[in-house]
N, C-alpha and C positions, 0 to 999 in steps of 0.2 A: 573512491567509490562510487558506485552505480547511485542514480538518484531514486531508486525502488528496492524495494524485497518482495520479491513474487516467488510462489511457490507453485510449480506446474507438476501435479502427481502423474505418474504413469501406469499407476495401480490405484485400485479403490481407495478413497480416502475419506472417512466420516467427518472429521472433525480436524482443523488448524487452528491454532491460536498464536497470534504473532503479537511480539512487543518490540518497538524499535526505539533505541535512547539515543537521544540527541544531546550536544553538549548545551548547557542551560543558557548559557551567553551567546548561542549562536543557534537559535531554532530556525526551521525553515519556515518562509512566510505562509506556505500551505501543506498539507498531508492529505492525501484523498484515497479512497477505498477503492481498490481494483478488485473486481469480482468477476471470474469466469471470463477474463479477455484473452483474445488472441495475442501471442508474443509481439506483433507488429503494433497492436495499440498502444501498449504502455512503453515500447521501446522507441516508438517515434512520437510519443505523446507531447504536443508543442501547446496546448490551451490552458486555460484557466479552467479549475473544475467548478462545476455546479454546486451550490451550496448543499445539495443532497449528498455529495460524495465526500465532504470534508471529513476529515476525522480531527478532534482536538488533540493537541499536545499538552500534557498537565504540567503542574508546577515543577516536577521533577525532571521533564525534558523527555516524556515519554508517550508515546502514541501505541495504543492497542486496537487489535481488531481480532474477532472469532469469525470463523467460518465453517459451515457444515455442507455435506453432500457435494463436496468439491467435482468438478468435471475434469474427466481425465483429459490431460494436454492443454489445458486451458489455466491461464494463471490467475492467483488470486493472491492479495499481499496489500503492501502500502508503497505508496509512490509520493514523493515531495519535491516541490521547489523552492528556490531561494527568492525568486522575485515574484509580485503579484501585479 
């Protein structure tokens, strides 16, 4: 499985809600919000996200995000990493 789930709309999309569920015994070190990024930005992402980009993983192992007014052909979703 890839280390992200990103939606790249080809047509108008007013709203996108995403929920990613991780194994509670193995949650990632970080989850970051990807918003209107080019495919190369999240495909080759090799950094540590800024605190403003971080998304919490709750006690059930889920991370959620909502997006509105998505840009066509740009990715929005969540990306995660195992080491910080």
